[in-house]
C-alpha positions as CSV (number, residue, x, y, z in Angstrom):
1,M,7.1,-19.4,-8.7
2,N,5.7,-16.5,-6.6
3,K,8.9,-15.7,-4.8
4,K,10.0,-13.0,-7.2
5,L,6.7,-11.3,-6.8
6,A,6.9,-11.5,-3.0
7,A,10.5,-10.1,-3.1
8,A,9.3,-7.3,-5.4
9,L,6.6,-6.4,-2.9
10,S,8.9,-6.4,0.1
11,G,11.2,-4.0,-1.8
12,G,8.5,-1.5,-2.4
13,A,8.6,2.1,-1.5
14,V,8.3,2.3,2.3
15,L,7.0,5.9,2.5
16,V,5.4,6.6,5.9
17,L,6.8,3.4,7.4
18,T,10.3,4.8,7.1
19,L,9.4,7.6,9.6
20,S,11.2,7.2,12.8
21,G,11.9,10.7,14.0
22,C,11.2,11.8,17.6
23,S,11.5,15.5,17.1
24,D,9.2,17.8,19.0
25,D,10.1,20.8,16.9
26,S,6.9,20.8,14.8
27,D,4.4,23.4,15.7
28,D,0.8,22.7,16.7
29,K,-0.7,23.3,13.3
30,V,1.7,20.8,11.7
31,N,1.1,18.2,14.4
32,D,-2.7,18.6,14.0
33,W,-2.4,18.0,10.3
34,A,-0.3,14.9,10.8
35,K,-2.8,13.5,13.3
36,K,-5.6,14.2,10.9
37,V,-3.9,12.1,8.3
38,C,-2.4,9.4,10.5
39,D,-5.6,8.7,12.3
40,Q,-6.9,7.4,9.0
41,V,-3.8,5.6,7.9
42,Q,-3.6,2.5,10.0
43,P,-6.5,0.5,8.5
44,Q,-4.9,0.9,5.0
45,L,-1.4,0.0,6.2
46,Q,-2.9,-3.1,7.8
47,K,-4.6,-4.1,4.5
48,I,-1.4,-3.6,2.5
49,A,0.6,-5.6,5.1
50,N,-2.0,-8.4,5.1
51,A,-2.1,-8.6,1.3
52,N,1.6,-8.8,1.1
53,A,1.7,-11.6,3.7
54,A,-0.9,-13.5,1.7
55,I,1.3,-13.4,-1.4
56,Q,4.3,-14.4,0.5
57,Q,2.4,-17.5,1.8
58,Q,2.0,-18.6,-1.7
59,T,5.7,-18.8,-2.5
60,A,6.2,-22.6,-2.1
61,D,7.5,-24.4,-5.2
62,N,4.5,-26.7,-5.1
63,S,1.9,-24.0,-5.0
64,K,-0.8,-24.6,-7.6
65,P,-1.0,-21.9,-10.3
66,A,-4.7,-21.4,-9.7
67,D,-4.2,-20.9,-6.0
68,V,-1.4,-18.4,-6.6
69,Q,-3.5,-16.5,-9.1
70,K,-6.5,-16.3,-6.8
71,T,-4.4,-15.1,-3.9
72,D,-2.4,-12.6,-5.9
73,S,-5.5,-11.2,-7.6
74,A,-7.3,-10.6,-4.3
75,A,-4.1,-9.1,-2.8
76,F,-3.6,-6.6,-5.7
77,Q,-7.2,-5.6,-5.5
78,Q,-6.9,-4.9,-1.8
79,I,-3.7,-2.9,-2.2
80,S,-5.2,-0.9,-5.0
81,K,-8.2,0.0,-2.9
82,A,-5.9,0.9,0.0
83,Y,-3.8,3.3,-2.1
84,K,-7.0,5.0,-3.4
85,A,-8.1,5.5,0.2
86,L,-4.7,6.8,1.2
87,G,-4.9,9.4,-1.6
88,A,-8.3,10.4,-0.4
89,A,-6.9,10.8,3.1
90,V,-4.1,13.2,2.1
91,K,-6.6,15.1,-0.1
92,S,-9.2,15.5,2.6
93,A,-6.6,16.6,5.2
94,G,-5.8,19.7,3.1
95,A,-2.4,21.1,2.4
96,P,0.1,20.8,5.3
97,P,0.8,24.1,6.9
98,V,4.4,24.4,5.6
99,D,6.1,26.2,2.7
100,G,5.0,24.6,-0.6
101,G,2.5,22.5,1.3
102,E,-0.2,22.7,-1.3
103,S,1.9,21.6,-4.2
104,T,3.5,18.8,-2.2
105,Q,0.0,17.6,-1.1
106,K,-1.3,17.6,-4.7
107,E,1.7,15.6,-6.0
108,A,1.4,13.1,-3.2
109,V,-2.3,12.5,-3.9
110,K,-1.4,12.1,-7.6
111,E,1.2,9.5,-6.8
112,L,-1.1,7.6,-4.5
113,N,-3.9,7.5,-7.0
114,A,-1.4,6.4,-9.7
115,S,-0.3,3.5,-7.5
116,S,-3.9,2.5,-7.0
117,V,-4.4,2.3,-10.8
118,A,-1.1,0.4,-11.2
119,Y,-2.1,-2.3,-8.7
120,A,-5.5,-2.6,-10.3
121,N,-3.7,-3.2,-13.7
122,L,-1.6,-5.9,-12.0
123,K,-4.8,-7.6,-10.9
124,T,-6.1,-7.6,-14.4
125,K,-2.9,-9.0,-15.7
126,V,-2.6,-11.8,-13.1
127,D,-6.3,-12.7,-13.8
128,A,-5.4,-13.2,-17.5
129,L,-2.6,-15.6,-16.9
130,D,-2.9,-19.2,-18.1
131,T,-2.9,-21.4,-15.0
132,K,-3.1,-24.6,-17.1
133,D,0.4,-24.1,-18.4
134,Q,2.8,-23.8,-15.5
135,A,5.8,-22.6,-17.5
136,K,3.8,-19.8,-19.1
137,F,2.2,-18.9,-15.8
138,A,5.7,-18.7,-14.2
139,D,6.9,-16.4,-17.0
140,G,3.8,-14.3,-16.6
141,L,4.4,-13.9,-12.9
142,K,8.0,-12.9,-13.6
143,D,6.8,-10.1,-15.9
144,I,4.3,-8.9,-13.2
145,A,7.1,-9.0,-10.6
146,D,9.3,-6.9,-12.9
147,E,6.5,-4.4,-13.4
148,L,5.8,-4.3,-9.7
149,T,9.5,-3.5,-9.1
150,K,9.1,-0.5,-11.4
151,I,6.0,0.7,-9.6
152,S,7.7,0.4,-6.3
153,T,10.8,2.4,-7.3
154,N,9.6,5.0,-9.8
155,G,6.7,6.8,-8.1
156,D,7.4,7.9,-4.6
157,Q,9.3,11.2,-4.9
158,A,6.3,13.4,-3.9
159,L,5.5,11.1,-1.0
160,K,9.1,11.2,0.2
161,K,8.9,15.0,0.1
162,L,5.6,14.9,2.0
163,Q,7.2,12.9,4.8
164,S,10.3,15.1,5.0
165,G,11.0,18.1,7.3
166,D,8.6,19.2,10.0
167,V,5.7,17.3,8.4
168,G,7.7,14.1,8.5
169,S,8.7,14.6,12.1
170,A,5.1,15.3,13.1
171,M,3.9,12.2,11.3
172,A,6.6,10.0,12.8
173,K,5.2,10.8,16.3
174,Q,1.7,9.6,15.3
175,K,0.8,6.0,16.2
176,G,-1.4,5.7,13.2
177,C,1.6,6.1,10.8
178,Q,3.6,3.3,12.4
179,K,4.4,0.0,10.8
180,P,1.6,-2.6,11.4
181,T,2.1,-6.3,11.9
182,A,0.4,-8.5,9.3
183,S,-2.5,-10.5,10.7
184,A,-4.5,-13.2,9.0
185,P,-4.1,-12.9,5.2
186,P,-7.1,-11.7,3.2
187,A,-9.5,-14.2,1.7
188,A,-9.0,-14.5,-2.0
189,G,-12.2,-12.8,-3.0
190,S,-13.5,-9.3,-3.6
191,S,-16.4,-9.8,-1.1
192,D,-13.9,-9.9,1.7
193,S,-12.1,-6.9,0.3
194,A,-15.4,-5.1,0.3
195,S,-16.2,-6.0,3.9
196,E,-12.8,-4.9,5.0
197,G,-13.4,-1.6,3.2
198,S,-16.6,-1.0,5.2
199,E,-14.7,-1.8,8.4
200,A,-12.1,0.8,7.5
201,S,-14.8,3.3,6.9
202,K,-16.1,2.7,10.4
203,D,-12.6,3.2,11.8
204,S,-12.0,6.4,10.0
205,G,-15.4,7.9,10.1
206,T,-14.9,8.9,6.5
207,A,-15.9,7.0,3.4
208,S,-14.3,7.0,0.0
209,D,-15.2,4.2,-2.3
210,S,-16.0,2.1,0.8
211,E,-12.5,2.6,2.1
212,S,-11.2,4.9,4.8
213,P,-8.9,7.6,3.5
214,S,-5.2,7.4,4.2
215,K,-1.6,7.7,3.2
216,A,1.3,5.4,3.4
217,A,3.5,2.6,2.5
218,S,4.1,-0.1,0.2
219,P,4.8,-3.7,1.5
220,S,6.7,-3.8,4.7
221,A,7.0,-7.5,5.4
222,S,10.3,-9.2,4.5
223,A,10.3,-11.7,1.7
224,S,12.7,-14.3,0.4
225,E,14.6,-13.2,-2.6
226,K,15.1,-16.7,-3.8
227,S,13.9,-17.5,-7.2
């Protein structure tokens, strides 16, 4: 029932997680900018990875609709907050010191904020599904998975541009921009999301809507594509 959703998540835009360059060609100013962003990224990447892992754990055929709904709702809320924090991170870092850096930064922030809104909308939609009718619930999840696929594939051009060239090479060298390993899945409730937000703020030293600012990727964990 939830497998298409998990598969859609795993196929999301990878953004910063695709960075693998080892170039040392970037100058100090670019490296400093990359460090400023990436130092704030890791808590948000971790939240996204954990949220995706939680959804993937609810992919069994015998999963109860109410349990799936609760898990997916909490995960979408967590991802939405993480993207908002990622947009705040890129904005607070200022424009990268490269040609066209200001416009690239603005477009990246715009995309990250749009992703935050999109995931918040998915939470609203999953909350509205009828868990008492399994067939209708499954159809509703399919529609959400289809929408998630569109979100994952249609809105990352500016972010790809941000992670290209010297800026991309500089970010690739930063530990904070590396792919995290999913830990325990988030509890299905906003109170846990809020507590995680305060922890992230402590990590980053910067608060934005109780989240630490950052930039990065969509789901990285692999998921079964079986339907």
